[in-house]
C-alpha positions as CSV (number, residue, x, y, z in Angstrom):
1,M,-3.6,13.3,-14.9
2,T,-3.0,16.6,-12.9
3,A,0.5,18.3,-13.2
4,P,2.3,17.5,-10.1
5,R,2.7,20.1,-7.5
6,I,5.9,20.4,-5.4
7,T,5.2,21.7,-1.9
8,F,7.3,21.6,1.5
9,P,5.1,20.4,4.4
10,G,8.1,20.7,6.8
11,D,11.5,22.0,7.2
12,A,13.0,18.6,6.2
13,C,10.4,17.1,3.7
14,L,9.4,17.8,0.3
15,A,6.1,16.6,-1.4
16,I,5.3,15.8,-5.0
17,E,1.5,15.5,-5.6
18,F,-0.1,14.0,-8.4
19,A,-3.9,14.3,-7.7
20,A,-5.7,17.6,-7.0
21,E,-8.2,15.7,-4.3
22,P,-6.9,14.0,-1.4
23,G,-7.7,10.2,-1.0
24,V,-7.4,9.3,-4.5
25,I,-6.8,5.5,-5.4
26,D,-5.7,5.4,-9.0
27,E,-3.5,2.8,-10.6
28,A,-2.0,5.2,-13.3
29,I,-1.4,8.0,-10.6
30,N,0.2,5.4,-8.2
31,S,2.4,4.2,-11.0
32,R,3.7,7.6,-11.8
33,C,4.3,7.9,-8.0
34,V,6.4,4.8,-8.0
35,A,8.2,5.5,-11.1
36,L,9.2,8.9,-9.7
37,A,10.1,7.5,-6.4
38,T,12.5,5.1,-8.4
39,A,14.4,7.9,-10.3
40,L,14.7,9.8,-7.5
41,G,16.4,6.9,-5.6
42,E,18.5,6.2,-8.5
43,A,19.8,10.2,-8.6
44,S,20.9,9.8,-5.2
45,Q,20.8,13.2,-4.6
46,S,22.9,14.8,-1.6
47,G,21.4,15.0,1.9
48,V,18.3,12.8,0.9
49,R,17.2,10.5,3.9
50,D,14.3,8.8,2.3
51,I,11.7,8.6,-0.2
52,V,8.3,7.2,0.2
53,P,5.9,6.6,-2.6
54,G,2.0,6.9,-1.5
55,F,-1.1,6.5,-3.4
56,Y,-0.9,9.8,-5.1
57,T,2.3,11.6,-3.4
58,V,6.0,11.1,-3.1
59,L,7.5,12.3,0.0
60,V,11.3,13.0,0.2
61,H,12.7,13.4,3.6
62,F,16.0,15.5,3.4
63,D,18.8,16.9,6.0
64,P,18.2,20.5,5.5
65,L,21.8,21.0,6.9
66,R,23.2,19.0,3.8
67,T,21.1,20.3,0.8
68,E,19.2,23.4,0.1
69,R,15.4,23.7,-0.8
70,K,16.0,25.0,-4.2
71,T,18.8,22.5,-5.4
72,L,16.6,19.7,-4.1
73,E,13.6,21.0,-5.6
74,A,15.4,21.4,-9.0
75,G,16.4,17.9,-8.8
76,V,13.1,16.5,-8.3
77,Q,12.0,18.7,-11.5
78,R,14.4,16.9,-13.4
79,A,13.3,13.5,-12.4
80,I,9.8,14.4,-12.9
81,L,10.4,15.2,-16.6
82,S,12.9,12.3,-17.1
83,S,11.1,9.6,-15.1
84,P,8.8,7.0,-17.1
85,S,5.4,6.8,-16.8
86,D,5.3,3.8,-14.6
87,A,7.9,1.4,-12.8
88,D,5.5,-1.3,-11.6
89,D,7.0,-4.9,-10.9
90,V,6.5,-7.1,-14.3
91,T,7.1,-10.3,-12.3
92,A,4.3,-12.9,-11.2
93,P,2.1,-11.9,-8.4
94,I,3.1,-12.8,-5.1
95,E,0.9,-15.4,-3.9
96,I,-0.3,-15.5,-0.3
97,P,-2.0,-18.6,1.2
98,V,-4.9,-17.9,3.3
99,R,-7.1,-19.8,5.9
100,Y,-10.5,-18.1,5.3
101,G,-13.4,-18.1,7.9
102,G,-13.5,-19.6,11.5
103,Q,-11.3,-18.4,14.0
104,D,-9.1,-17.1,11.2
105,G,-11.8,-15.2,9.8
106,P,-14.4,-13.6,12.2
107,D,-16.1,-11.2,10.1
108,I,-16.2,-13.5,7.0
109,S,-19.9,-13.8,7.5
110,D,-20.6,-10.3,7.9
111,V,-18.8,-9.5,4.9
112,A,-20.6,-12.1,2.9
113,V,-24.0,-10.9,4.1
114,F,-22.9,-7.2,3.0
115,G,-22.2,-8.4,-0.3
116,S,-25.3,-10.7,-0.6
117,C,-23.3,-14.0,-1.4
118,S,-22.2,-17.0,0.2
119,V,-19.2,-17.2,2.3
120,A,-17.9,-19.3,-0.6
121,D,-18.6,-16.7,-3.4
122,L,-16.6,-14.0,-0.9
123,I,-13.8,-16.4,-0.9
124,R,-13.7,-16.7,-4.6
125,I,-14.2,-13.1,-5.2
126,H,-11.4,-12.1,-2.8
127,S,-9.0,-14.7,-4.1
128,E,-9.4,-14.2,-7.8
129,T,-8.6,-10.7,-8.0
130,I,-5.0,-9.5,-8.5
131,Y,-4.0,-6.7,-6.2
132,R,-1.9,-3.8,-6.4
133,V,0.3,-2.8,-3.8
134,Y,-0.3,0.8,-3.5
135,M,1.8,2.0,-0.5
136,L,3.3,0.6,2.6
137,G,2.0,2.4,6.1
138,F,0.4,2.3,9.4
139,L,3.0,-0.5,10.4
140,P,6.2,-1.7,9.1
141,G,5.5,-3.9,6.2
142,F,1.7,-3.1,6.3
143,A,0.6,-3.1,2.4
144,Y,-2.6,-1.4,1.3
145,L,-3.6,-3.5,-1.5
146,G,-6.4,-2.8,-4.2
147,S,-8.9,-2.7,-5.3
148,V,-11.4,-5.0,-3.6
149,D,-14.3,-6.0,-5.6
150,R,-17.1,-3.4,-4.9
151,R,-19.6,-6.5,-3.9
152,I,-17.5,-7.0,-0.8
153,A,-16.0,-3.5,-0.1
154,M,-17.5,-3.5,3.3
155,P,-16.3,-0.4,5.5
156,R,-14.3,-0.9,8.5
157,L,-15.7,-1.4,12.0
158,A,-17.0,1.4,13.7
159,T,-14.9,0.4,16.9
160,P,-11.6,-1.1,16.2
161,R,-10.5,-4.4,18.1
162,V,-7.9,-3.8,20.7
163,K,-5.9,-6.7,19.1
164,V,-5.8,-8.3,15.7
165,P,-3.6,-11.3,15.4
166,A,-0.5,-11.2,13.0
167,G,-1.1,-12.5,9.7
168,S,-4.9,-11.6,9.6
169,V,-6.4,-10.7,6.3
170,G,-8.8,-7.8,6.2
171,I,-11.0,-5.6,4.1
172,A,-11.6,-1.9,4.4
173,G,-13.7,-0.7,1.8
174,A,-11.7,-0.7,-1.5
175,Q,-8.8,-2.0,0.0
176,T,-7.2,-5.2,1.7
177,A,-4.3,-5.9,3.8
178,I,-2.6,-8.5,6.0
179,Y,-1.8,-7.4,9.5
180,P,2.1,-7.8,9.7
181,C,1.9,-8.2,13.6
182,D,-0.5,-8.2,16.6
183,T,-1.8,-4.8,16.8
184,P,-5.3,-2.9,17.4
185,G,-7.2,-2.5,14.1
186,G,-10.7,-1.9,12.7
187,W,-10.5,-3.8,9.2
188,R,-13.1,-6.6,8.8
189,I,-10.9,-9.8,9.3
190,I,-12.0,-12.7,6.8
191,G,-8.9,-15.1,7.0
192,R,-5.1,-15.3,8.1
193,T,-1.9,-16.2,6.4
194,S,1.4,-17.9,7.9
195,I,3.2,-15.4,5.5
196,V,5.3,-12.9,7.4
197,P,4.9,-9.6,5.9
198,F,7.8,-8.1,7.9
199,D,11.0,-9.5,9.3
200,Q,14.0,-7.4,10.5
201,S,15.9,-10.6,10.1
202,R,15.7,-10.7,6.3
203,S,18.0,-8.9,4.0
204,T,15.0,-7.1,2.8
205,P,12.7,-6.7,5.9
206,S,9.3,-6.1,4.0
207,L,7.8,-8.7,1.7
208,F,6.2,-6.0,-0.2
209,R,6.9,-2.8,-2.1
210,P,5.1,-0.3,-4.0
211,G,3.9,-1.6,-7.6
212,Q,4.1,-5.3,-6.9
213,R,1.0,-7.3,-7.5
214,V,-0.4,-9.9,-4.9
215,R,-2.9,-12.8,-5.3
216,F,-4.6,-14.5,-2.3
217,V,-4.8,-18.3,-2.5
218,P,-7.2,-20.2,-0.4
219,A,-5.4,-22.5,1.8
């Protein structure tokens, strides 16, 4: 694994990068990011506003009026040296019931053709995999899950839909995800769930967090 690199992409943000090349989706690297984000959160360093683990990065948003860059960077260096190699959730995967196909999955036939398989085989392939929550982004509660079996890892649509219904389960290359709300989107929609990924009325609004495991179950 590449030695982490610390940069300041803005006057109120510090970034730690664990990969030499952008776009890396690697479970070991992501586990390191989740572990570091957890360690930084537990350190409760003064001036830190938010800590966001990504696929291969950790972003630390801070108040430049409450902490100096050198002080923050020193704290991050200590956390890098002391944090474990991973901090993944070891509990059972979150099970997501999915209604595959029909009006709920308008792209399922196209994905099956792409994978040279039947719709039934596609459903089996998609639902037998235990997925990792790599990161949250795009929308509140939108979890990027991987990795999708190569046979059905169809690229996203060339032209996004104007509206994708909340709860839609989609595939975009090596990733799968649940749309938390009605929104434009270009992922291949293969089903829909009644599970709500993000609800502000809950004590913890987002159902998912990086490092968790997720399994889709045909409804």
